[in-house]
Every structure is written in structure tokens, then in C-alpha cells.
TIMARSE-357751 format. One record per residue (C-alpha): residue number from 1; residue in one letter; x negated, z, y negated. Coordinates in Angstrom, 3 decimals, decimal comma. Example, Ala and Ser with C-alpha at 12.3 -4.5 7.8 and 13.67 -1.06 7.14 Angstrom:
# residues 2
+-----+------+----------+----------+----------+
| pos | code |        X |        Z |        Y |
+-----+------+----------+----------+----------+
|   1 |    a |  -12,300 |    7,800 |    4,500 |
|   2 |    s |  -13,670 |    7,140 |    1,060 |
+-----+------+----------+----------+----------+
//
This chain:
# residues 420
+-----+------+----------+----------+----------+
| pos | code |        X |        Z |        Y |
+-----+------+----------+----------+----------+
|   1 |    m |   -8,154 |   46,886 |  -26,681 |
|   2 |    r |   -6,908 |   43,375 |  -26,632 |
|   3 |    f |  -10,101 |   41,175 |  -27,395 |
|   4 |    f |   -8,260 |   38,053 |  -27,893 |
|   5 |    p |   -5,194 |   36,977 |  -30,165 |
|   6 |    s |   -1,993 |   39,322 |  -29,726 |
|   7 |    a |    0,788 |   37,830 |  -27,054 |
|   8 |    a |    3,048 |   36,411 |  -29,327 |
|   9 |    r |    0,359 |   34,328 |  -30,848 |
|  10 |    q |   -0,781 |   33,387 |  -27,433 |
|  11 |    r |    2,262 |   31,866 |  -26,860 |
|  12 |    v |    1,661 |   29,044 |  -28,901 |
|  13 |    t |   -0,660 |   27,808 |  -26,197 |
|  14 |    v |   -3,995 |   29,184 |  -27,405 |
|  15 |    a |   -7,196 |   27,947 |  -25,999 |
|  16 |    c |   -8,748 |   29,429 |  -23,215 |
|  17 |    v |  -12,579 |   30,687 |  -23,504 |
|  18 |    g |  -13,726 |   27,801 |  -20,807 |
|  19 |    l |  -12,897 |   25,573 |  -23,891 |
|  20 |    v |  -15,966 |   26,907 |  -25,475 |
|  21 |    s |  -18,229 |   24,939 |  -23,197 |
|  22 |    l |  -16,816 |   21,542 |  -24,258 |
|  23 |    a |  -17,029 |   21,414 |  -27,871 |
|  24 |    a |  -18,419 |   23,678 |  -30,921 |
|  25 |    l |  -21,595 |   24,462 |  -28,740 |
|  26 |    a |  -23,679 |   24,978 |  -31,883 |
|  27 |    v |  -22,606 |   28,524 |  -32,866 |
|  28 |    p |  -25,826 |   30,676 |  -33,114 |
|  29 |    l |  -26,364 |   33,778 |  -31,000 |
|  30 |    a |  -28,397 |   36,870 |  -31,678 |
|  31 |    h |  -31,460 |   35,625 |  -30,173 |
|  32 |    a |  -33,454 |   32,561 |  -30,547 |
|  33 |    d |  -34,161 |   31,786 |  -27,074 |
|  34 |    e |  -30,223 |   31,913 |  -26,485 |
|  35 |    d |  -29,678 |   29,613 |  -29,550 |
|  36 |    d |  -32,265 |   26,948 |  -27,871 |
|  37 |    d |  -30,558 |   27,248 |  -24,782 |
|  38 |    l |  -26,984 |   26,850 |  -26,277 |
|  39 |    k |  -28,171 |   23,751 |  -28,327 |
|  40 |    s |  -29,689 |   22,274 |  -25,120 |
|  41 |    r |  -26,369 |   22,729 |  -23,659 |
|  42 |    q |  -24,722 |   21,222 |  -26,541 |
|  43 |    r |  -26,996 |   18,001 |  -26,320 |
|  44 |    e |  -25,928 |   17,852 |  -22,552 |
|  45 |    v |  -22,105 |   18,048 |  -23,167 |
|  46 |    k |  -21,806 |   16,250 |  -26,511 |
|  47 |    g |  -20,841 |   12,451 |  -26,161 |
|  48 |    k |  -19,818 |   13,183 |  -22,559 |
|  49 |    i |  -16,238 |   14,521 |  -23,369 |
|  50 |    a |  -13,749 |   11,941 |  -24,985 |
|  51 |    d |  -10,556 |   13,738 |  -26,463 |
|  52 |    a |  -10,747 |   16,479 |  -23,698 |
|  53 |    a |  -10,836 |   20,128 |  -23,659 |
|  54 |    s |  -12,626 |   22,329 |  -20,816 |
|  55 |    d |  -11,682 |   21,564 |  -17,231 |
|  56 |    l |   -8,943 |   19,636 |  -16,825 |
|  57 |    k |   -9,108 |   18,935 |  -13,087 |
|  58 |    e |   -5,226 |   18,753 |  -13,171 |
|  59 |    a |   -3,243 |   17,795 |  -15,675 |
|  60 |    s |    0,570 |   19,374 |  -16,609 |
|  61 |    r |    3,027 |   19,164 |  -14,133 |
|  62 |    e |    5,117 |   16,867 |  -16,029 |
|  63 |    v |    1,930 |   13,959 |  -16,185 |
|  64 |    t |    1,101 |   14,926 |  -12,514 |
|  65 |    r |    4,552 |   13,825 |  -11,365 |
|  66 |    a |    4,790 |   11,127 |  -13,871 |
|  67 |    s |    1,486 |    9,680 |  -12,669 |
|  68 |    a |    2,528 |   10,079 |   -9,077 |
|  69 |    r |    5,602 |    8,061 |   -9,708 |
|  70 |    l |    3,624 |    5,531 |  -11,576 |
|  71 |    s |    1,385 |    5,331 |   -8,246 |
|  72 |    r |    4,037 |    4,916 |   -6,014 |
|  73 |    a |    5,987 |    2,491 |   -7,974 |
|  74 |    t |    2,758 |    0,399 |   -8,426 |
|  75 |    e |    2,132 |    0,603 |   -4,694 |
|  76 |    q |    5,763 |   -0,380 |   -3,930 |
|  77 |    l |    5,656 |   -3,224 |   -6,334 |
|  78 |    s |    2,378 |   -4,640 |   -5,048 |
|  79 |    a |    3,737 |   -4,294 |   -1,379 |
|  80 |    a |    7,198 |   -6,248 |   -2,626 |
|  81 |    r |    5,021 |   -8,880 |   -4,213 |
|  82 |    t |    2,806 |   -9,316 |   -1,133 |
|  83 |    e |    5,922 |   -9,681 |    0,931 |
|  84 |    l |    7,382 |  -12,135 |   -1,607 |
|  85 |    a |    4,591 |  -14,222 |   -1,410 |
|  86 |    g |    4,524 |  -14,225 |    2,446 |
|  87 |    v |    8,043 |  -14,890 |    2,675 |
|  88 |    r |    7,715 |  -18,016 |    0,300 |
|  89 |    t |    4,966 |  -19,265 |    2,451 |
|  90 |    r |    6,783 |  -18,857 |    5,425 |
|  91 |    l |    9,837 |  -20,820 |    3,784 |
|  92 |    a |    7,515 |  -23,417 |    2,272 |
|  93 |    a |    6,289 |  -24,196 |    5,943 |
|  94 |    a |    9,911 |  -23,842 |    7,465 |
|  95 |    r |   11,071 |  -26,533 |    4,927 |
|  96 |    e |    8,126 |  -28,627 |    6,077 |
|  97 |    r |    9,272 |  -28,268 |    9,568 |
|  98 |    d |   12,526 |  -28,770 |    8,745 |
|  99 |    a |   11,601 |  -32,239 |    7,262 |
| 100 |    r |    9,930 |  -32,993 |   10,569 |
| 101 |    l |   12,581 |  -32,330 |   12,610 |
| 102 |    k |   14,910 |  -34,572 |   10,685 |
| 103 |    a |   12,357 |  -37,528 |   10,850 |
| 104 |    e |   11,894 |  -36,745 |   14,600 |
| 105 |    l |   15,750 |  -36,871 |   14,957 |
| 106 |    a |   16,250 |  -39,925 |   13,062 |
| 107 |    t |   13,632 |  -41,482 |   15,231 |
| 108 |    a |   15,150 |  -40,264 |   18,519 |
| 109 |    e |   18,499 |  -41,894 |   17,426 |
| 110 |    l |   17,055 |  -44,963 |   16,795 |
| 111 |    e |   15,456 |  -45,115 |   20,037 |
| 112 |    l |   18,991 |  -44,188 |   21,485 |
| 113 |    e |   20,628 |  -46,984 |   19,631 |
| 114 |    q |   17,932 |  -49,449 |   21,368 |
| 115 |    a |   18,319 |  -48,039 |   24,408 |
| 116 |    s |   21,758 |  -48,708 |   24,051 |
| 117 |    a |   21,691 |  -51,868 |   23,143 |
| 118 |    a |   19,400 |  -52,731 |   25,923 |
| 119 |    l |   22,041 |  -51,026 |   28,518 |
| 120 |    a |   24,708 |  -53,350 |   27,222 |
| 121 |    s |   22,955 |  -56,163 |   27,563 |
| 122 |    g |   21,867 |  -55,011 |   30,958 |
| 123 |    v |   25,434 |  -54,502 |   32,264 |
| 124 |    a |   26,480 |  -58,152 |   30,952 |
| 125 |    a |   23,415 |  -59,247 |   33,062 |
| 126 |    v |   24,865 |  -57,458 |   36,146 |
| 127 |    e |   28,295 |  -58,826 |   35,472 |
| 128 |    h |   26,815 |  -62,373 |   35,263 |
| 129 |    q |   24,949 |  -62,069 |   38,261 |
| 130 |    r |   27,736 |  -60,741 |   40,541 |
| 131 |    d |   29,700 |  -63,919 |   39,181 |
| 132 |    v |   26,861 |  -65,893 |   40,444 |
| 133 |    v |   26,992 |  -64,070 |   43,765 |
| 134 |    r |   30,800 |  -64,295 |   43,781 |
| 135 |    d |   30,742 |  -68,059 |   43,443 |
| 136 |    a |   27,957 |  -68,618 |   45,877 |
| 137 |    a |   29,693 |  -66,551 |   48,639 |
| 138 |    i |   33,114 |  -68,777 |   47,828 |
| 139 |    s |   31,214 |  -71,964 |   47,905 |
| 140 |    i |   29,487 |  -71,057 |   51,108 |
| 141 |    y |   32,366 |  -69,713 |   53,060 |
| 142 |    s |   34,461 |  -72,359 |   51,969 |
| 143 |    g |   32,816 |  -75,044 |   53,617 |
| 144 |    n |   32,159 |  -76,942 |   49,930 |
| 145 |    d |   28,264 |  -76,427 |   50,535 |
| 146 |    s |   27,066 |  -80,006 |   51,656 |
| 147 |    r |   23,892 |  -78,356 |   53,312 |
| 148 |    l |   26,493 |  -76,442 |   55,664 |
| 149 |    q |   28,788 |  -79,433 |   56,247 |
| 150 |    a |   25,428 |  -81,185 |   57,441 |
| 151 |    i |   24,568 |  -78,640 |   59,779 |
| 152 |    g |   28,206 |  -78,305 |   61,199 |
| 153 |    s |   27,797 |  -81,867 |   62,133 |
| 154 |    l |   24,673 |  -81,599 |   63,793 |
| 155 |    l |   25,993 |  -78,337 |   65,928 |
| 156 |    d |   28,534 |  -80,687 |   67,370 |
| 157 |    s |   25,799 |  -82,642 |   69,380 |
| 158 |    g |   25,065 |  -79,947 |   71,734 |
| 159 |    s |   20,901 |  -81,174 |   71,875 |
| 160 |    i |   17,886 |  -79,392 |   71,705 |
| 161 |    e |   17,424 |  -81,205 |   68,666 |
| 162 |    e |   21,006 |  -79,985 |   67,770 |
| 163 |    l |   19,899 |  -76,182 |   68,222 |
| 164 |    e |   16,931 |  -76,653 |   65,968 |
| 165 |    e |   19,267 |  -78,088 |   63,263 |
| 166 |    r |   21,278 |  -75,067 |   63,630 |
| 167 |    r |   18,309 |  -72,583 |   63,166 |
| 168 |    l |   17,594 |  -74,782 |   60,303 |
| 169 |    g |   21,041 |  -74,274 |   58,789 |
| 170 |    a |   21,127 |  -70,450 |   59,494 |
| 171 |    q |   17,882 |  -70,063 |   57,505 |
| 172 |    v |   19,311 |  -72,447 |   54,728 |
| 173 |    i |   22,185 |  -70,171 |   54,411 |
| 174 |    g |   20,037 |  -67,096 |   54,717 |
| 175 |    n |   17,776 |  -67,891 |   52,135 |
| 176 |    r |   20,557 |  -69,062 |   49,692 |
| 177 |    q |   21,931 |  -65,888 |   50,204 |
| 178 |    t |   18,794 |  -63,867 |   50,088 |
| 179 |    a |   17,894 |  -65,348 |   46,749 |
| 180 |    i |   21,486 |  -64,761 |   45,236 |
| 181 |    f |   21,310 |  -60,998 |   46,051 |
| 182 |    a |   17,536 |  -60,626 |   45,074 |
| 183 |    d |   18,849 |  -61,586 |   42,038 |
| 184 |    l |   22,017 |  -59,351 |   41,630 |
| 185 |    e |   19,640 |  -56,409 |   42,978 |
| 186 |    e |   16,938 |  -57,034 |   40,248 |
| 187 |    v |   19,377 |  -57,137 |   37,507 |
| 188 |    e |   21,275 |  -53,797 |   38,962 |
| 189 |    a |   17,928 |  -52,164 |   39,279 |
| 190 |    d |   17,174 |  -53,012 |   35,731 |
| 191 |    l |   20,744 |  -51,610 |   34,719 |
| 192 |    a |   19,848 |  -48,225 |   36,366 |
| 193 |    d |   16,414 |  -48,094 |   34,394 |
| 194 |    e |   18,222 |  -48,744 |   31,227 |
| 195 |    q |   21,223 |  -46,310 |   31,944 |
| 196 |    a |   18,666 |  -43,596 |   32,836 |
| 197 |    d |   16,618 |  -44,459 |   29,718 |
| 198 |    v |   19,865 |  -43,931 |   27,505 |
| 199 |    e |   20,423 |  -40,591 |   29,082 |
| 200 |    d |   17,107 |  -39,499 |   28,543 |
| 201 |    k |   17,022 |  -40,831 |   24,735 |
| 202 |    a |   20,586 |  -39,166 |   24,414 |
| 203 |    e |   19,352 |  -35,700 |   25,729 |
| 204 |    a |   16,337 |  -36,071 |   23,619 |
| 205 |    v |   18,595 |  -36,939 |   20,486 |
| 206 |    e |   20,755 |  -33,866 |   21,388 |
| 207 |    q |   17,825 |  -31,349 |   21,911 |
| 208 |    k |   16,395 |  -32,670 |   18,210 |
| 209 |    r |   19,772 |  -31,966 |   17,157 |
| 210 |    r |   20,042 |  -28,373 |   18,547 |
| 211 |    e |   16,516 |  -27,769 |   17,379 |
| 212 |    a |   17,261 |  -29,108 |   13,747 |
| 213 |    a |   20,611 |  -26,820 |   13,778 |
| 214 |    a |   18,915 |  -23,700 |   14,706 |
| 215 |    h |   15,622 |  -24,384 |   12,188 |
| 216 |    l |   18,412 |  -24,851 |    9,568 |
| 217 |    e |   19,482 |  -21,265 |   10,232 |
| 218 |    e |   16,080 |  -20,301 |   10,173 |
| 219 |    v |   15,513 |  -21,858 |    6,925 |
| 220 |    r |   18,567 |  -20,345 |    5,504 |
| 221 |    g |   17,507 |  -16,780 |    6,615 |
| 222 |    l |   13,883 |  -17,447 |    5,078 |
| 223 |    y |   15,532 |  -18,411 |    1,719 |
| 224 |    d |   18,025 |  -15,155 |    1,505 |
| 225 |    e |   15,220 |  -13,195 |    2,591 |
| 226 |    s |   13,188 |  -14,800 |   -0,491 |
| 227 |    v |   16,163 |  -14,379 |   -2,844 |
| 228 |    a |   16,385 |  -10,905 |   -1,752 |
| 229 |    a |   12,443 |  -10,181 |   -1,822 |
| 230 |    e |   12,421 |  -11,531 |   -5,315 |
| 231 |    a |   15,351 |   -9,314 |   -6,522 |
| 232 |    r |   13,432 |   -6,114 |   -5,113 |
| 233 |    v |   10,298 |   -7,195 |   -6,936 |
| 234 |    q |   12,231 |   -7,707 |  -10,537 |
| 235 |    s |   13,923 |   -4,121 |   -9,550 |
| 236 |    l |   10,277 |   -2,496 |   -8,918 |
| 237 |    v |    8,774 |   -4,140 |  -11,847 |
| 238 |    g |   11,580 |   -2,416 |  -14,168 |
| 239 |    e |   10,784 |    0,555 |  -12,213 |
| 240 |    a |    7,201 |    0,616 |  -12,621 |
| 241 |    r |    7,654 |   -0,447 |  -16,263 |
| 242 |    t |    9,768 |    2,814 |  -16,590 |
| 243 |    a |    7,358 |    5,238 |  -14,551 |
| 244 |    r |    4,375 |    3,696 |  -16,935 |
| 245 |    q |    6,304 |    4,620 |  -20,151 |
| 246 |    q |    7,103 |    7,810 |  -18,628 |
| 247 |    a |    3,576 |    8,783 |  -17,813 |
| 248 |    f |    2,215 |    7,371 |  -20,993 |
| 249 |    a |    4,649 |    9,522 |  -23,001 |
| 250 |    a |    3,882 |   12,483 |  -20,783 |
| 251 |    r |    0,003 |   11,855 |  -21,236 |
| 252 |    a |    0,462 |   11,551 |  -25,112 |
| 253 |    r |    2,198 |   15,119 |  -24,984 |
| 254 |    d |   -0,836 |   16,559 |  -22,808 |
| 255 |    r |   -3,214 |   15,163 |  -25,413 |
| 256 |    q |   -1,033 |   16,931 |  -27,914 |
| 257 |    t |   -1,312 |   20,023 |  -26,140 |
| 258 |    l |   -5,131 |   19,851 |  -25,947 |
| 259 |    r |   -5,420 |   19,030 |  -29,548 |
| 260 |    a |   -3,697 |   22,089 |  -30,214 |
| 261 |    l |   -5,844 |   24,020 |  -27,710 |
| 262 |    k |   -9,089 |   22,427 |  -29,366 |
| 263 |    a |   -8,121 |   23,301 |  -32,795 |
| 264 |    r |   -8,378 |   27,117 |  -31,659 |
| 265 |    e |  -12,044 |   26,903 |  -29,955 |
| 266 |    d |  -13,855 |   28,105 |  -33,318 |
| 267 |    r |  -12,114 |   31,046 |  -33,285 |
| 268 |    i |  -12,366 |   32,154 |  -29,767 |
| 269 |    q |  -16,146 |   30,992 |  -29,792 |
| 270 |    q |  -16,493 |   33,354 |  -32,851 |
| 271 |    q |  -14,856 |   36,339 |  -30,989 |
| 272 |    l |  -17,107 |   35,725 |  -28,038 |
| 273 |    v |  -20,134 |   35,557 |  -30,156 |
| 274 |    a |  -18,915 |   38,975 |  -31,964 |
| 275 |    l |  -18,440 |   40,572 |  -28,254 |
| 276 |    a |  -22,324 |   39,469 |  -27,343 |
| 277 |    r |  -23,520 |   40,734 |  -30,761 |
| 278 |    s |  -21,562 |   44,129 |  -30,027 |
| 279 |    q |  -23,349 |   44,676 |  -26,789 |
| 280 |    r |  -26,956 |   43,326 |  -28,212 |
| 281 |    d |  -28,198 |   47,219 |  -27,813 |
| 282 |    q |  -26,936 |   47,547 |  -24,139 |
| 283 |    v |  -29,495 |   47,615 |  -21,444 |
| 284 |    g |  -26,937 |   46,771 |  -18,540 |
| 285 |    f |  -27,966 |   45,084 |  -15,445 |
| 286 |    k |  -31,510 |   43,862 |  -14,912 |
| 287 |    g |  -32,497 |   42,428 |  -11,770 |
| 288 |    q |  -31,968 |   39,645 |   -9,246 |
| 289 |    s |  -28,927 |   37,487 |  -10,581 |
| 290 |    d |  -28,511 |   35,924 |   -7,475 |
| 291 |    g |  -25,894 |   37,730 |   -5,332 |
| 292 |    y |  -25,144 |   40,151 |   -8,237 |
| 293 |    l |  -21,443 |   39,271 |   -8,210 |
| 294 |    s |  -19,145 |   39,302 |   -4,836 |
| 295 |    y |  -16,894 |   36,634 |   -4,234 |
| 296 |    p |  -13,574 |   36,994 |   -6,015 |
| 297 |    a |  -11,390 |   35,633 |   -3,312 |
| 298 |    s |  -11,258 |   34,976 |    0,377 |
| 299 |    g |  -10,919 |   31,242 |    0,838 |
| 300 |    p |  -13,470 |   28,380 |    0,830 |
| 301 |    v |  -14,708 |   26,313 |   -2,157 |
| 302 |    t |  -12,350 |   23,293 |   -2,870 |
| 303 |    s |  -14,030 |   22,005 |   -6,085 |
| 304 |    p |  -17,338 |   23,075 |   -7,436 |
| 305 |    y |  -18,964 |   23,660 |  -10,837 |
| 306 |    g |  -19,931 |   20,531 |  -12,352 |
| 307 |    y |  -19,027 |   17,207 |  -13,992 |
| 308 |    r |  -16,676 |   14,810 |  -12,854 |
| 309 |    v |  -14,331 |   12,053 |  -13,766 |
| 310 |    h |  -10,809 |   13,373 |  -14,359 |
| 311 |    p |   -8,481 |   11,587 |  -11,655 |
| 312 |    i |   -5,739 |   11,111 |  -14,190 |
| 313 |    y |   -7,501 |   10,676 |  -17,702 |
| 314 |    g |  -10,421 |    8,914 |  -16,555 |
| 315 |    y |  -12,828 |   10,865 |  -18,956 |
| 316 |    y |  -16,231 |   12,462 |  -17,737 |
| 317 |    s |  -15,790 |   16,095 |  -18,225 |
| 318 |    l |  -17,028 |   19,648 |  -16,995 |
| 319 |    h |  -15,386 |   21,482 |  -14,271 |
| 320 |    n |  -16,110 |   25,011 |  -15,878 |
| 321 |    g |  -15,945 |   26,842 |  -12,700 |
| 322 |    t |  -15,641 |   27,223 |   -8,906 |
| 323 |    d |  -12,104 |   26,730 |   -7,541 |
| 324 |    f |  -11,359 |   28,807 |   -4,291 |
| 325 |    g |   -8,646 |   27,595 |   -1,911 |
| 326 |    t |   -6,336 |   30,508 |   -1,548 |
| 327 |    g |   -2,952 |   31,129 |   -0,267 |
| 328 |    c |   -0,334 |   31,956 |   -2,616 |
| 329 |    g |   -0,357 |   35,609 |   -3,552 |
| 330 |    a |   -3,694 |   36,159 |   -2,034 |
| 331 |    p |   -5,430 |   39,167 |   -3,826 |
| 332 |    v |   -8,247 |   38,287 |   -6,304 |
| 333 |    y |  -11,150 |   40,705 |   -6,868 |
| 334 |    a |  -13,366 |   41,968 |   -9,149 |
| 335 |    s |  -16,818 |   40,557 |   -8,311 |
| 336 |    a |  -18,663 |   43,545 |  -10,076 |
| 337 |    g |  -17,664 |   46,454 |  -12,026 |
| 338 |    g |  -16,260 |   45,898 |  -15,824 |
| 339 |    t |  -13,548 |   46,222 |  -18,424 |
| 340 |    v |  -10,306 |   44,134 |  -18,554 |
| 341 |    i |  -10,544 |   42,794 |  -21,921 |
| 342 |    d |   -7,711 |   40,259 |  -22,081 |
| 343 |    t |   -4,783 |   39,023 |  -20,029 |
| 344 |    y |   -2,525 |   36,100 |  -21,274 |
| 345 |    y |   -0,369 |   33,089 |  -20,062 |
| 346 |    d |   -2,363 |   29,976 |  -21,058 |
| 347 |    s |   -0,324 |   26,365 |  -20,577 |
| 348 |    v |   -3,328 |   24,758 |  -19,235 |
| 349 |    y |   -4,777 |   27,808 |  -16,959 |
| 350 |    g |   -1,762 |   29,863 |  -16,460 |
| 351 |    n |   -2,004 |   33,632 |  -15,996 |
| 352 |    r |   -5,644 |   34,558 |  -17,241 |
| 353 |    l |   -7,682 |   37,786 |  -17,065 |
| 354 |    y |  -11,001 |   38,254 |  -18,666 |
| 355 |    l |  -13,170 |   40,807 |  -17,024 |
| 356 |    s |  -16,510 |   42,111 |  -19,336 |
| 357 |    l |  -19,526 |   43,170 |  -17,352 |
| 358 |    g |  -21,623 |   44,009 |  -20,220 |
| 359 |    k |  -25,104 |   42,795 |  -20,127 |
| 360 |    v |  -26,646 |   41,199 |  -17,254 |
| 361 |    n |  -30,394 |   40,498 |  -17,500 |
| 362 |    g |  -29,784 |   40,530 |  -21,202 |
| 363 |    k |  -26,714 |   38,042 |  -21,529 |
| 364 |    s |  -23,275 |   39,129 |  -22,234 |
| 365 |    l |  -21,228 |   38,134 |  -18,971 |
| 366 |    v |  -17,537 |   37,632 |  -18,906 |
| 367 |    l |  -15,721 |   36,531 |  -16,090 |
| 368 |    i |  -12,227 |   34,727 |  -16,142 |
| 369 |    y |   -9,590 |   34,418 |  -13,430 |
| 370 |    n |   -7,192 |   31,584 |  -13,870 |
| 371 |    h |   -3,854 |   30,371 |  -12,616 |
| 372 |    l |   -2,949 |   34,172 |  -11,436 |
| 373 |    s |    0,857 |   34,604 |  -10,181 |
| 374 |    a |    0,605 |   38,546 |  -11,024 |
| 375 |    y |   -1,494 |   40,892 |  -12,446 |
| 376 |    k |   -2,808 |   43,897 |  -10,915 |
| 377 |    a |   -5,048 |   45,213 |  -13,661 |
| 378 |    s |   -4,127 |   45,944 |  -17,236 |
| 379 |    e |   -6,130 |   45,328 |  -20,818 |
| 380 |    g |   -8,762 |   48,020 |  -21,275 |
| 381 |    q |   -8,403 |   49,160 |  -17,843 |
| 382 |    k |  -12,256 |   49,840 |  -16,426 |
| 383 |    v |  -12,414 |   48,646 |  -12,694 |
| 384 |    e |  -15,097 |   48,854 |  -10,015 |
| 385 |    r |  -16,293 |   46,256 |   -7,810 |
| 386 |    g |  -13,575 |   45,192 |   -5,243 |
| 387 |    t |  -10,690 |   46,273 |   -7,455 |
| 388 |    v |   -7,865 |   43,811 |   -6,966 |
| 389 |    l |   -7,029 |   42,537 |  -10,554 |
| 390 |    g |   -4,069 |   40,018 |   -9,496 |
| 391 |    l |   -2,752 |   37,657 |   -7,034 |
| 392 |    s |   -3,646 |   33,960 |   -6,753 |
| 393 |    g |   -1,152 |   31,258 |   -7,787 |
| 394 |    t |   -0,455 |   28,017 |   -9,309 |
| 395 |    t |    0,671 |   28,762 |  -12,957 |
| 396 |    g |   -0,363 |   26,277 |  -15,572 |
| 397 |    w |   -1,840 |   22,803 |  -14,594 |
| 398 |    s |   -2,209 |   23,219 |  -11,298 |
| 399 |    t |   -1,133 |   21,470 |   -8,365 |
| 400 |    g |   -1,186 |   24,299 |   -5,514 |
| 401 |    c |   -2,218 |   27,699 |   -5,348 |
| 402 |    h |   -5,901 |   28,655 |   -5,868 |
| 403 |    l |   -8,265 |   30,884 |   -8,180 |
| 404 |    h |  -10,129 |   28,969 |  -10,568 |
| 405 |    f |  -13,192 |   31,399 |  -11,346 |
| 406 |    t |  -15,165 |   30,832 |  -14,452 |
| 407 |    v |  -18,560 |   32,910 |  -15,711 |
| 408 |    m |  -19,474 |   33,091 |  -19,301 |
| 409 |    e |  -22,833 |   33,807 |  -20,418 |
| 410 |    n |  -22,848 |   34,468 |  -24,006 |
| 411 |    g |  -19,672 |   32,261 |  -24,278 |
| 412 |    v |  -21,052 |   29,504 |  -22,507 |
| 413 |    a |  -19,630 |   28,464 |  -18,887 |
| 414 |    v |  -22,346 |   28,499 |  -16,118 |
| 415 |    n |  -22,392 |   27,852 |  -12,705 |
| 416 |    p |  -20,773 |   30,875 |  -10,789 |
| 417 |    m |  -22,597 |   29,963 |   -7,738 |
| 418 |    n |  -25,783 |   31,315 |   -9,515 |
| 419 |    y |  -24,454 |   34,786 |   -9,504 |
| 420 |    l |  -22,634 |   34,778 |   -6,112 |
+-----+------+----------+----------+----------+
//
């Protein structure tokens, strides 16, 4: 006998049993102690859940994908803006260096101009001194020099004194030539220095021009890079805006689904209470709760029972079960003997199976298996501990194959590890 609403009605995205633990916790149970316990749980949960229903560790696939696109677009936009800032910084530095290079080139060209003027003056000085040497040589060797004529007349005497005069004449001629040529050598040396200085200055100007030309290409490249980076930023701004709008729209649809689920909590709560009352006279199991249940699946615990901040919506909510990491299609087992009271598809929890164990230490215990890919047991079937109830999957709001295992005490989700 189906415990929950018919399959046709469940297609309208029904609320799962786990939703009971997040709202409407004030429905009285059969016994006063259980009622006090329920109210205590209500006070614990009340105010912590904002517009939420049960465990939403994952959102819908649409929201998950939209949020991932938004995250990628935001990261890419941030990286692009960082890149653009870097390019602009390098471009500003390059432009400052370009200004310095232009100033240095202007200085080098001025120095070259001054050196060239000095060289021109040096060339004129050398030409003048060569004219002086040429005129002196002609004057001396043509006999026009009076001192040379005096020496010639003395040389004709042939005496000792004449010889002394001859030596004196040679000295005069030598001194005269030495002075003339010394002046020429000096101006020629100056000219050589000036020529070398002009060559150095010309090379410096050429080097500055090559450096400025190469740097100009670098500046142009950086400018083009900055234009491309800015265009990429503008493009990513548009992509991020679109991704944000899509994410917001998907989340709005999720919230609408949650509101529809939450509207059905009271009905399911009443059904669970009715189940607990129907089992009031049962004795059931009495004994050690720890270890009463067998593990429902092979695989490590990937997410424990407890309160946490939802990774997408950001609210503080209860993860009302324990997640076991399983491979897709891995078997899930009955943790104890009981009766399958319902199986149906839920848009949030996917394919679900409810296994009622009856009374356990005075409390109605129901196990819920979520996100199944297939059922291996049917409604109304009595099963033994270890019976394969279904196969693990990723149906509903899930990002990967796993079993979300929930334990309900009188309609209230408790930590499954207290029984495992």
C-alpha cells in the first residue's frame, strides 16, 4: 500500500520526507517526551533556515551549470582586468622611457652638431698652419730669409769663426723649421681628436636613433596589446553579465520549486505522524541503537549529517543525512529488515525509496534512500537486512553518483551515524 501521494501527484515535484525537519516541526506526536523533543528541535532549527527546504547540498543541474559559468566568467574577467592593468602599467613606463630616449637623442644630436662645428674649425686651422709652413719653406729655401743670407756670407770666410757661424746658421734654420712644424703637428693632432670626437658623437646619435626606433615598436606593440586587452575585458564584462542573469534566473526557478516543495510539508508531516501513531502499540526492537543499522552502501562518507552553509545559495541549512561515495550503479542495501512503503521520483532528491523499520526503542524509524538510478525493490515488499533495494545514481539535484541516506525518527531527521 502506497504511503505517500500517488505517482501521478508526485510528478508535480512533491516534497520529500527530509523536508519535514526544516519547517513545521511543531506537529504533536503521541507521547509527551517525543513532543518536547520535537519542540526542542524546532527551536534549534527555527531562524537558521532562510527560504530553504531540507538538504540542498546541491542545487538543480541548471543552477549548478549556470553558477559554474558565472564563476568561470568572473574569474576570467578578473584575470583579464589584471592583465589589462599590467599592460597599461608597462605602456605608461614605455612611454616615459620613450620621452627619455627622445631627450637623449636630442642631446646627442646637439653634441654632434657642436663637435662637427669644432671639426670644421680644426680643418680650417690645419689648412692655415699648412699655408704658414709652405710659405716659410719657400722663403727659406728661396734665399729670401735675411738670416740665411747673413749666414751665407759668413760661410765664405772659411775661418774657425766662420765654422761657428755656420753652426749658428743651421741652428736658426732648425729652430725656425721646428717651430713651424710643431705648430702644424699641434693643430693636426687637435684635428684628429676632433674627428674622433665627431665619429663618437655620430655613433652615439645613430645608437640613440636605433634604440628609439626599436622602443617605438615596443610602445606600438604595447598599445596594440592594451587595446586587445581592453576589448577582451569588455567582452568578458558582457559574458559575465549574461552568466549572472542566467544564474539569477535559474536560482529563481529553484526557489520556486522549493516553495512548491515546502507547501507540501504539512501533508507529509501528517502522514508520518499518522504512521508513528499506527505503530504506537508495536513493541519493536529494544536494545543498543549504536550499530543497529548496517551500512547502506559500500564507499566512504563524503558529506556528514549536520548544519552547513549552502555553497550556492549561502544560507545556513541542515544536511539531513549522510552521503556515501559510491560508483554509479553500485548496490544499496537494506540497513535492517522492514517494509518498502514508497518509491517515487522527486525533482530535488531524484529516485527515492522509503523503508519503514517499525518501532526501534519506542520510535518509528524510517530510512530514506535518495538519488537512486534504479529500484530493485517495490512498494509493499518486505525485505531482510542486506537486501539490495536499488542502485546508486545521480538523479535529482546531484552533481555525481552517491547515496544520500536519511534516518527519520517519528518524522524528524536524525544523524544516521547514531545507528550505524
